[in-house]
N, CA, C and O of each residue as an XYZ file, in Angstrom:
544
protein
N       8.688     32.178    -51.112
C       8.884     32.698    -51.918
C       8.561     34.499    -51.506
O       9.494     35.251    -51.789
N       7.434     35.079    -50.937
C       7.266     36.253    -50.786
C       8.431     36.226    -49.902
O       9.364     36.959    -50.228
N       8.576     35.370    -48.624
C       9.668     35.744    -47.840
C      11.037     35.881    -48.191
O      11.840     36.066    -47.277
N      11.552     35.802    -49.706
C      12.308     35.790    -50.721
C      13.330     34.636    -50.630
O      14.553     34.771    -50.608
N      12.645     33.498    -50.580
C      13.465     32.263    -50.865
C      13.637     32.195    -52.205
O      12.796     32.502    -53.050
N      14.839     31.752    -52.414
C      15.017     31.139    -53.925
C      15.267     29.898    -54.377
O      15.534     29.624    -55.547
N      15.145     28.720    -52.991
C      14.923     27.574    -53.638
C      14.091     26.938    -52.235
O      14.386     27.251    -51.082
N      12.832     25.841    -52.677
C      12.245     25.053    -52.343
C      12.188     23.848    -52.764
O      11.409     23.411    -53.612
N      13.294     23.076    -51.987
C      13.061     21.601    -51.899
C      12.122     20.597    -51.807
O      12.229     19.380    -51.651
N      11.503     21.083    -51.889
C       9.625     20.400    -51.056
C       8.618     20.715    -52.369
O       7.500     20.206    -52.448
N       9.109     21.526    -53.281
C       8.306     21.786    -54.224
C       8.024     21.298    -55.410
O       7.279     21.913    -56.172
N       8.581     20.120    -55.736
C       8.642     19.087    -56.818
C       8.905     17.913    -56.626
O       9.649     17.565    -55.709
N       8.367     17.113    -57.424
C       9.101     15.751    -57.517
C       8.286     14.645    -56.607
O       7.830     13.570    -56.998
N       8.214     15.366    -54.913
C       7.610     14.606    -54.013
C       6.384     13.463    -54.310
O       5.352     13.888    -54.829
N       6.495     11.928    -53.965
C       5.153     10.846    -54.332
C       5.164     10.555    -52.966
O       6.127     10.687    -52.212
N       3.510      9.958    -52.549
C       3.886      9.541    -51.220
C       4.653      9.613    -50.300
O       5.435      8.785    -49.833
N       4.391     10.781    -49.992
C       5.268     11.292    -48.970
C       6.404     11.164    -48.594
O       6.778     10.994    -47.434
N       7.357     11.270    -50.015
C       8.956     11.036    -50.404
C       9.141      9.462    -50.204
O      10.272      9.046    -49.951
N       7.990      8.506    -50.316
C       8.364      7.151    -50.787
C       9.339      6.961    -52.351
O      10.401      6.388    -52.596
N       8.578      7.579    -53.005
C       8.751      7.065    -54.356
C       8.677      8.743    -55.210
O       8.265      9.813    -54.764
N       9.203      8.435    -56.442
C       9.380      9.956    -56.886
C       9.541      9.493    -58.414
O       9.706      8.285    -58.586
N       9.505     10.524    -59.808
C       9.039     10.076    -60.628
C       9.518     11.138    -61.896
O       9.332     12.341    -61.712
N      10.002     10.776    -62.900
C      10.674     12.414    -63.765
C       9.223     13.325    -64.035
O       9.028     14.515    -63.789
N       8.249     12.265    -64.658
C       7.066     12.827    -64.958
C       6.382     13.762    -64.330
O       5.739     14.620    -64.935
N       6.469     13.668    -62.837
C       6.419     14.559    -61.746
C       6.972     15.650    -61.580
O       6.501     16.762    -61.341
N       8.156     15.243    -61.735
C       9.008     16.579    -61.713
C       8.870     17.573    -62.348
O       8.740     18.717    -61.913
N       8.889     17.129    -63.702
C       8.147     17.768    -64.822
C       7.136     18.336    -65.047
O       7.059     19.145    -65.972
N       5.924     17.990    -64.101
C       4.774     18.106    -63.867
C       4.765     19.525    -62.993
O       4.148     20.544    -63.301
N       5.649     19.318    -61.770
C       5.385     20.110    -60.799
C       6.245     21.460    -61.057
O       6.070     22.477    -60.386
N       7.472     21.326    -62.414
C       8.574     22.344    -62.758
C       7.004     23.723    -63.363
O       6.580     24.828    -63.025
N       6.695     22.594    -64.439
C       5.659     23.375    -65.256
C       4.552     24.271    -64.353
O       4.340     25.430    -64.710
N       3.912     23.773    -63.283
C       3.191     24.598    -62.634
C       3.955     25.447    -61.540
O       3.397     26.384    -60.969
N       5.065     25.127    -61.315
C       5.722     26.387    -60.181
C       6.180     27.169    -61.270
O       6.972     27.995    -60.818
N       6.050     27.292    -62.482
C       6.196     28.247    -63.528
C       5.030     29.259    -63.159
O       5.611     30.344    -63.126
N       4.367     29.368    -63.013
C       3.027     30.031    -62.380
C       3.803     31.553    -61.610
O       3.897     32.723    -61.982
N       4.248     30.807    -60.404
C       4.709     31.107    -59.235
C       5.692     32.034    -59.745
O       5.610     33.229    -59.458
N       6.678     31.550    -60.527
C       8.101     32.412    -61.015
C       7.280     33.485    -61.606
O       7.487     34.595    -61.116
N       6.447     33.422    -62.488
C       5.875     34.575    -63.133
C       5.134     35.472    -61.888
O       6.103     36.069    -61.418
N       4.728     35.614    -61.619
C       4.414     36.086    -60.679
C       5.065     36.876    -59.429
O       4.745     38.012    -59.081
N       6.065     36.033    -58.806
C       6.445     36.332    -58.018
C       7.982     36.901    -58.544
O       8.599     37.750    -57.901
N       8.591     36.182    -60.052
C       9.714     36.792    -60.547
C       9.739     38.659    -60.496
O      10.434     39.466    -59.879
N       8.536     38.798    -61.538
C       8.514     40.123    -61.471
C       7.781     40.997    -60.568
O       7.609     42.157    -60.941
N       7.270     40.588    -59.311
C       6.392     41.685    -58.386
C       5.233     41.665    -59.008
O       4.869     41.353    -60.142
N       4.505     42.222    -57.650
C       2.937     42.030    -58.047
C       2.656     43.633    -58.680
O       3.005     44.590    -57.989
N       2.039     43.851    -59.963
C       1.735     44.981    -60.221
C       0.408     45.100    -60.117
O      -0.535     44.441    -60.556
N       0.557     46.582    -59.095
C      -0.932     47.232    -58.664
C      -1.121     49.001    -58.932
O      -1.506     49.877    -58.158
N      -0.510     49.091    -60.874
C      -0.806     50.238    -61.223
C      -2.453     50.122    -61.690
O      -3.030     49.040    -61.797
N      -3.167     51.605    -61.976
C      -4.740     51.443    -62.353
C      -5.078     50.752    -63.281
O      -6.208     50.338    -63.540
N      -3.672     50.516    -64.086
C      -3.872     49.556    -65.160
C      -4.243     48.080    -64.687
O      -5.092     47.373    -65.229
N      -3.637     47.810    -63.827
C      -3.379     46.285    -63.300
C      -4.543     46.228    -62.678
O      -5.219     45.277    -63.071
N      -5.174     47.045    -61.646
C      -6.433     47.064    -61.244
C      -8.260     47.151    -61.939
O      -9.391     47.095    -61.457
N      -7.539     47.342    -63.546
C      -8.796     47.489    -63.888
C      -9.592     48.233    -63.998
O     -10.458     48.091    -64.862
N      -9.568     49.410    -63.057
C     -10.551     50.671    -63.042
C     -11.120     50.541    -64.235
O     -12.263     50.086    -64.178
N     -10.589     50.860    -65.629
C     -11.287     51.644    -66.276
C     -12.571     50.608    -66.895
O     -13.641     51.003    -67.357
N     -12.085     49.097    -66.743
C     -12.601     48.076    -66.503
C     -14.133     47.891    -65.960
O     -15.103     47.319    -66.456
N     -14.003     48.409    -65.080
C     -14.830     48.255    -63.513
C     -16.121     49.682    -64.266
O     -17.265     49.662    -63.812
N     -15.802     50.634    -65.218
C     -16.543     51.341    -65.130
C     -17.005     51.088    -66.411
O     -18.188     51.301    -66.679
N     -16.210     50.650    -67.261
C     -17.084     49.968    -68.495
C     -17.952     49.359    -68.520
O     -19.013     49.651    -69.071
N     -17.673     48.263    -67.863
C     -18.416     47.082    -67.726
C     -19.610     47.137    -66.760
O     -20.493     46.366    -67.138
N     -19.880     47.713    -65.785
C     -20.704     47.827    -64.583
C     -20.818     46.911    -64.128
O     -20.146     45.908    -64.368
N     -22.115     47.061    -62.982
C     -22.442     45.689    -62.311
C     -23.354     44.714    -63.266
O     -24.174     45.133    -64.083
N     -23.053     43.309    -63.004
C     -23.968     42.485    -63.411
C     -23.673     42.341    -65.137
O     -24.436     42.091    -66.071
N     -22.404     42.583    -65.082
C     -21.747     42.608    -66.694
C     -20.616     41.687    -66.593
O     -20.348     41.094    -65.548
N     -19.611     41.503    -68.238
C     -19.081     40.665    -67.989
C     -18.007     41.192    -68.519
O     -18.125     42.267    -69.108
N     -16.447     40.412    -68.406
C     -15.254     41.569    -68.593
C     -14.841     40.699    -70.085
O     -14.206     41.428    -70.847
N     -15.002     39.767    -70.446
C     -14.843     38.869    -71.677
C     -14.615     40.033    -72.749
O     -13.629     39.874    -73.468
N     -15.309     41.068    -72.939
C     -15.272     41.672    -74.202
C     -14.728     42.968    -74.292
O     -14.379     43.605    -75.285
N     -14.708     43.347    -72.710
C     -14.152     44.411    -71.947
C     -13.040     45.156    -73.201
O     -12.600     44.354    -74.025
N     -12.705     46.277    -73.312
C     -11.679     47.005    -73.572
C     -10.377     46.396    -73.034
O      -9.701     45.648    -73.740
N     -10.060     46.692    -71.885
C      -9.509     46.009    -70.999
C      -8.757     45.002    -71.038
O      -7.528     44.934    -71.019
N      -9.868     43.880    -71.117
C      -9.462     42.135    -71.113
C      -8.657     42.199    -72.620
O      -7.632     41.529    -72.745
N      -9.137     42.998    -73.719
C      -8.683     42.821    -74.740
C      -7.066     43.314    -75.021
O      -6.307     42.796    -75.840
N      -6.844     44.128    -74.374
C      -5.690     44.769    -74.520
C      -4.681     43.982    -73.718
O      -3.514     44.031    -74.109
N      -4.989     43.218    -72.580
C      -4.051     42.283    -71.578
C      -4.394     40.742    -71.248
O      -3.752     40.103    -70.415
N      -5.457     40.217    -71.974
C      -5.578     39.224    -72.164
C      -4.013     37.941    -72.375
O      -3.571     37.024    -71.684
N      -3.683     38.473    -73.507
C      -2.469     37.463    -73.800
C      -1.357     37.472    -72.835
O      -0.830     36.451    -72.392
N      -1.000     38.783    -72.509
C       0.236     38.528    -71.593
C      -0.020     38.228    -69.825
O       0.890     37.927    -69.053
N      -1.589     38.409    -69.412
C      -1.891     38.592    -67.848
C      -1.998     37.163    -67.517
O      -2.625     36.914    -66.488
N      -1.557     36.262    -68.120
C      -1.540     34.303    -67.592
C      -0.417     34.210    -67.673
O       0.296     34.959    -68.340
N       0.015     33.114    -66.895
C       0.881     31.996    -67.245
C       0.016     31.182    -68.232
O      -1.214     31.206    -68.256
N       1.040     30.256    -69.272
C       0.706     29.851    -69.983
C       1.183     27.920    -69.814
O       1.841     27.450    -70.741
N       0.885     27.203    -68.903
C       1.689     26.073    -68.821
C       2.354     25.511    -69.974
O       1.922     26.067    -70.984
N       3.329     24.535    -70.273
C       4.068     24.280    -71.419
C       3.266     22.608    -71.517
O       3.249     22.017    -72.597
N       2.603     21.956    -70.182
C       2.399     20.684    -70.563
C       0.942     20.205    -70.389
O       0.563     19.085    -70.732
N       0.016     21.321    -69.723
C      -1.030     21.227    -70.014
C      -1.801     21.655    -71.168
O      -1.136     22.299    -71.978
N      -3.413     21.414    -71.559
C      -3.366     22.237    -73.055
C      -5.215     22.699    -72.188
O      -6.110     22.031    -71.670
N      -5.010     24.009    -72.433
C      -6.583     24.312    -72.367
C      -7.321     24.420    -73.560
O      -8.244     25.234    -73.587
N      -7.068     23.725    -74.567
C      -8.320     23.765    -75.880
C      -9.730     23.423    -75.258
O      -9.761     23.125    -74.064
N     -10.680     23.444    -75.856
C     -11.909     22.396    -75.516
C     -11.855     21.544    -75.773
O     -10.914     21.197    -76.487
N     -12.864     20.601    -75.348
C     -12.211     18.958    -75.736
C     -12.054     18.620    -77.002
O     -11.062     18.017    -77.411
N     -12.955     18.957    -77.671
C     -13.407     18.669    -78.720
C     -11.845     18.699    -80.117
O     -11.489     18.051    -81.101
N     -11.388     19.906    -79.305
C      -9.724     20.060    -80.045
C      -9.181     19.276    -79.788
O      -8.624     18.540    -80.603
N      -9.142     19.139    -78.476
C      -7.906     18.039    -77.548
C      -8.115     16.912    -78.414
O      -7.401     16.679    -79.390
N      -9.258     16.098    -77.997
C      -9.320     14.976    -78.875
C      -8.982     14.751    -80.578
O      -8.707     13.722    -81.194
N      -9.094     15.829    -80.927
C      -8.608     15.789    -82.334
C      -7.232     15.729    -82.594
O      -6.687     15.054    -83.468
N      -6.655     16.548    -81.703
C      -5.372     16.758    -81.721
C      -4.320     15.070    -81.210
O      -3.113     14.859    -81.332
N      -5.491     14.117    -80.617
C      -4.601     13.112    -79.979
C      -4.684     12.462    -78.637
O      -4.315     11.379    -78.184
N      -5.427     13.728    -78.066
C      -5.929     13.437    -76.714
C      -4.780     13.481    -75.803
O      -5.192     12.995    -74.750
N      -3.621     13.796    -75.677
C      -2.521     13.583    -75.082
C      -2.759     14.070    -73.778
O      -3.098     15.252    -73.712
N      -2.642     13.311    -72.529
C      -2.536     13.816    -71.521
C      -1.587     14.393    -70.690
O      -0.526     14.603    -71.277
N      -1.611     14.762    -69.371
C      -0.433     15.721    -68.890
C       0.735     14.856    -68.732
O       1.939     15.056    -68.895
N      -0.114     13.592    -68.283
C       1.069     12.683    -68.008
C       2.038     12.292    -69.213
O       3.236     12.465    -68.988
N       1.638     11.727    -70.611
C       2.231     11.848    -71.555
C       2.678     12.762    -72.020
O       3.428     12.348    -72.904
N       2.706     14.102    -71.982
C       3.071     15.619    -72.204
C       4.930     15.034    -71.589
O       5.964     14.740    -72.190
N       4.436     15.124    -69.782
C       5.499     15.069    -69.177
C       6.767     14.280    -69.273
O       7.969     14.490    -69.112
N       5.889     13.156    -69.645
C       6.839     11.682    -70.189
C       7.994     12.573    -71.081
O       9.138     12.910    -70.776
N       7.238     12.788    -72.240
C       8.125     13.168    -73.307
C       8.881     14.534    -73.386
O       9.810     14.840    -74.134
N       8.331     15.184    -72.550
C       9.373     16.322    -71.735
C      10.594     16.312    -71.469
O      11.566     16.873    -71.976
N      10.379     15.222    -70.134
C      11.549     14.848    -69.579
C      12.838     13.895    -70.591
O      14.025     13.830    -70.272
N      12.318     13.338    -71.632
C      12.687     12.709    -72.403
C      14.221     13.713    -73.348
O      15.427     13.630    -73.582
N      12.947     14.632    -73.588
C      13.719     15.946    -74.395
C      14.816     16.470    -73.756
O      15.970     16.594    -74.165
N      14.144     16.867    -72.334
C      15.530     17.400    -71.616
C      16.341     16.420    -71.057
O      17.279     16.803    -70.358
N      16.166     15.237    -71.227
C      17.854     14.127    -70.751
C      18.805     14.397    -71.732
O      20.034     14.367    -71.662
N      17.792     14.759    -72.991
C      18.961     14.336    -73.944
C      19.515     15.633    -74.697
O      20.294     15.632    -75.650
N      19.007     16.615    -74.132
C      19.763     17.827    -74.323
C      20.400     18.115    -73.308
O      21.075     19.120    -73.532
N      20.573     17.616    -71.960
C      21.143     17.881    -70.889
C      22.680     17.748    -71.378
O      23.049     16.973    -72.260
N      23.667     18.797    -70.522
C      24.978     18.821    -70.771
C      25.581     18.927    -69.174
O      25.290     19.591    -68.180
N      26.458     18.019    -69.470
C      27.290     17.941    -67.536
C      27.480     19.172    -67.696
O      27.783     19.438    -68.859
N      27.420     20.227    -66.870
C      28.740     21.394    -66.507
C      30.193     20.539    -66.256
O      30.310     19.418    -65.761
N      31.206     21.400    -66.739
C      32.758     21.128    -66.471
C      33.472     21.935    -65.778
O      34.599     21.520    -65.506
N      33.160     23.054    -65.363
C      33.667     23.884    -64.828
C      33.026     24.447    -63.071
O      31.866     24.148    -62.786
N      33.649     25.016    -62.324
C      33.292     25.413    -61.143
C      31.956     24.138    -60.419
O      30.845     24.275    -59.908
N      32.938     22.832    -60.779
C      32.550     21.820    -59.925
C      33.216     21.429    -58.711
O      34.363     21.860    -58.587
N      32.542     20.372    -57.354
C      33.277     20.258    -56.535
C      32.880     18.720    -56.209
O      31.728     18.476    -55.848
N      33.801     17.726    -56.333
C      33.303     16.430    -56.110
C      32.995     16.028    -54.675
O      33.288     16.952    -53.916
N      32.593     15.159    -54.160
C      32.512     14.626    -52.796
C      31.878     13.480    -52.192
O      30.862     13.640    -51.515
N      32.212     12.728    -52.311
C      31.340     11.231    -51.535
C      30.543     11.230    -52.625
O      30.573     11.864    -53.680
N      29.662     10.221    -52.084
C      28.633      9.542    -53.150
C      27.690     10.372    -53.298
O      26.719      9.853    -53.850
N      27.586     11.220    -53.095
C      26.306     12.662    -53.789
C      26.824     13.073    -55.137
O      26.135     13.889    -55.749
N      27.884     12.653    -55.673
C      28.192     13.005    -56.432
C      28.933     14.857    -56.858
O      29.641     15.390    -56.003
N      28.718     15.405    -57.842
C      29.506     16.820    -57.905
C      27.962     17.618    -57.673
O      26.861     17.327    -58.141
N      28.449     18.936    -56.591
C      27.630     20.169    -56.762
C      28.767     21.257    -57.747
O      29.992     21.289    -57.629
N      27.981     22.017    -58.633
C      28.255     22.617    -59.544
C      27.711     23.898    -58.922
O      26.740     23.979    -58.169
N      28.725     25.180    -59.485
C      28.619     26.380    -59.215
C      28.123     26.989    -60.226
O      28.645     26.405    -61.176
N      27.348     27.908    -60.701
C      27.550     28.836    -62.064
C      28.457     30.306    -61.382
O      28.323     31.087    -60.440
N      29.432     30.071    -62.547
C      30.236     31.279    -62.915
C      29.856     32.467    -63.193
O      30.687     33.331    -63.475
């Protein structure tokens, strides 16, 4: 990706050295790849704000950054928030039904399958590989 790749066919869905696969694995991998997309899609931001120089001065050696002004101003947009995993504490997760990532992925691919609409333009069908469609 840093070299400009737009597609990495080996980044999602592979299990057991490509001996098997599953929709859940594809959805989980795509969720994780979202963090790469966020970072690499917008580029690496390195002005003084991103380097948190003000926080370094504010906190000083041996301190923590969780309560610093810089953290409070930036924490909501600084991280990629995966859609399938849950970052709540264990008690909250258990109260909400303790749904693990596999079940979340199963539900997600079922929704994606229900919402799928086949492309009708820009398609070229050939052989047993089905149709290859290009966005216009």
